[in-house]
C-alpha angles and dihedrals in degrees: 000000000000096000093044097053098048089044093055093040089061093046093047091049091055093046092047091051091053091051093047091054088053091050092049088056100044111028118061096188094051097037099098092045092047092049092049094049090043090055091052093048093047089061091044100045100068091049094050088048093051091052090048092051095047090075094211121134113247126231116253092253094052090043089056090053092052090047090057090048090048093054092048091051090050088056089051091053091051093050094046090052089055092047092052091048095047116096117237093239093063095086096167094055092045091053091051090050091048090056090050091053089051090053092050090050091053092047093052090048090049093051091051092051095049100042126072108284106273093218090064091044093053092048091049092052092048091050093050094046095044093047091050091048092049094049090046092052096043091047090051092048091050091047092051091046091050091050093050094045091048092056092055129091113246118244093016128133139198111042092015091057090049090053091053091048093048092047092051091048090053092052091047089051090052092048092048092048095049101030122115093253097042093108093053096079093055107035126086144114091290093056093049091050090049093051089051093052094046091049089055089055102040098040093048115118092214114118094222089061093063090108116038133158149213113214137174143133120294112287095018095120101259094142092044090055092047093051093046089049090054090052093054113117095223091050094048091047092048092052094035089237090300096135122139117194114195130177109217101183129181097292105034130175093236096187091053091048092048092051092047092052095045092046091051092049093049093044096251104112092171093063110146112246089230089063112122109228109223113238093222090063091060091057097057108066090159091073091069108076102170115081111236132190119209116192114200107195126193098014114177110175138040097225090056092047092051091056092053097054113102133175121249097048146067116250124211112190119200113195147137086237136064121236103193094169091063108022115063096189129035133186113206110210113242121221123246122280119242094264094045091048092051092049094049091047093050090049089055099039102036106015089239136102093241140018112297121236113276096028121128102255096194093048092049092049092047091055090045090051091055089058089064095213095297109144096210092050091048092050096044098042091043091053091047090057098044112127092359126138123260088248089058090049091054091050091048091051090052093047092050092051087054090049090247125137116267093217141336093278089052092052094042100042105035110026096033091047090050090044087071088074089062098037094075097047118107113262095256095047090046090054091050090052091052090051088067090073088072093075129078119264121260093018130124108238113212109237092230092063091054095044093049091046095051093044091055096040104042104031095244134129126246094262093055091045090053090048089054088050091054092047092053088047092051089051091051092241091125139006127237115217112199129195122222094264098054126101112098143060093273096055113128118244086232088068093058124060134180124224129180134196112253092238090056089050089050088053091052090050092046092053093044094050096061121112132023111335095233091052100047116116089221129043107194137173105213095205141007115286133178091242142008116288116277091226089062090054093047090055098038092105087080127053118260111233095202119138092198123044121185122184125184118185145133121250113339124200126190093266093052092071127077126199116276129174120219107171094164102038114130101168126041119186117191113190118178145147116223146093093247130037129182111211109230120257092224089076082084086065093059103086092163097049108139103162126038119186119186115181126175112200093186125113097253136032117285125223112234117221130193091036089158087090087081088076091066102053103096095162100041109133104165129039125184119183122179131185095348135121103243111226123224110277117218123232088247089067096083109164098200097178099039109127104166133036123180119188112187125180088343136145100240108173092106093057102031099043121128092252096056115101100218097180090057095048096044108024096165101036112144102170128037119180123185116180131174094349104152097187094062106107100159137359113251113251090232089074087077089070093062093100094173093060111121101167128035115181121181110171135170092359099146096183097053107114105156141042125200115270092226097056087123090075090076091095094170095052113122102161125044118178121184095163121168098356098144096178094057108105102171140027115219113251085228092082088073087073092064096108095178097046110129103169132038120183118187097150117152093012086136097179097048104120104194149347120256115275092232093055090124090071090074092096095172097047111128104168139025123189109195100152117151093015091135096174094059107088103152136043127225113257090238091066089088088068093065094108095167093052111118105162138031124186112197147135125277092254096062097031091087091062091055092046089058087062097049091095090060091043107040094175094056118121117197118203117193111204132212118227111262125194110198117194097174092109089072089072095049 
């Protein structure tokens, strides 16, 4: 009888609470009584639940007390049924019922005062159950260890020693799992926040939240969060302890998992995995009355996930990857805060919650900082450094800063475990992931750099490159950072950036640095150094077969370089921080070079020297220059195959002056991007002769005040961006001759007074972005002739003029923007 009464007392408490909430909403006369009784029961319910879950038989005296409570709660259920059935106009009956509810409240309070305090009772039951469980597990571990040791030969080695080591590890794992401080390494503010977010998804009554997910990179604590969520009292009460936790893994037995899930839902947990689940059962979710939660941990592929989704239950998917076609809500696991990371590391490295006396505080914090808040990295690296000398710690810190493994356990446990995420990618996607190691840590990578790089390296087009980017993002191998204005096919790549956790970057470097240095497909410097790596110089007598070369240094003079031979290099990335930079002579030894990226991370523009190398790049197709003063380019430097030029934060007067014959220098250029170039006052008229130009993007150029009159000669132009050019007061009427123009962006051109009168001649125009153009109040009459126009982004003031034209353009969508002030550039 003991187990039955406390079970039903818990269920009745829950049911009564739900009914009282309904009464508080619907019945005014009984509202205060219902709220008072509800408050009492809310305090009572968790304690009854704890006693129920302890699984320990009660003494007769305590059982009698629970019986009295059970009867009182039954009375409460009966009264609440009558309240809910009573019409509001029957005031007399409602007053009587209200008094009865007050009496029940007093009776419950009286029972709680006279019986043994339930807090103490719940704690006692927990203590008894937990102690029994611990002894059972430790006894089982000791028994297994004894059996394994007894089967071994004494004095042996090899396999026998391995058995001892494995047995000891198992016992240590049991002790760590059930020890008093076992929860310490997992709990923190981040975990509590994660539990709260997952509760909001899983406990939601909305139908679209039937399948939700937890995702994050390998080692970020996804499974820990899922397990702690399942232990939560509120969650267990909501699902009446019907929670099934399954590990799917990379090579699952899908039929076995399906049978296990279906059997659990239908109440037959011993269902044979060969059982064929009838299709008609899957169509009648209403037959299953008890709410069930199924947690699918370590899911790797969408086809497997789709086979494991059943009606009649909530599904919580735990994976490194996102499955947006199936899961309608996803919580991305956040990394540990600085204090949480330090505590977890100290637990792993010292066996304590904080740094012990006598430890080098700065050194410990430097090592912790290199772990970047990733729980797995903190545990593995902390364990690798345990009981090691200070000299070893210093070496470890230096190796971590160079993205090298601290020790063999670090390499095997952390990097190899995370490498599983990459192992199952297709070859092309995997190569794209490894390319990310070519960029400095903790830097936003403009999307356009990656897209151009992948297009040239892997023989794919821009759309396929973007699809690969999304796949890597869905698998949590990188993060896409979007600006406010992004979201459609005309979004500038400058509005989308890529970031990557440092541990994932370390993984890319680790996988790229395997094999003989001269044979590696990528030759990468993991961090900025004063000079080129010595190992490169020692192997410079042989050609390097790398396709991607990434160099990161400070200022480099002519004598700082030594001769290197890169006959197969297709992408060269030069990162540096200085005011002068001598371009290396070995660029001449790169006959296959297709993409050149030069980025200065210093505080002021750098002067490029040895620019004569541009005459010897016959296959160059993409050029990115950032924060440099562009030197004059001679007429002999004709880059016949160059398709894309991006000039960011550059001094451009030497290349965009009126005397420069741009069509001769770049006869096949299709994309020209100029961003944050403050010495650009006007575009040279010669740009109008670049008939192959398809995209012209001039953004954040605050000095630009005039455009060429003959801009309409660019007959191939499809995209024209003039974003955030506040000095520009007029757009040349010539742009109305651009018959192929699809997108016009004049957003934040705050002094632009009007649109050209002949705007309606742009028969291919699909989108206009004119947000924050405060001077433009009226539209030209010809705008109603823009039959291809599908979308307009504008301010509230001018939106009414566009709405007047909606009848003539039924497919037009008008988006009114809110003013956004972005200060992220301060941190760049």
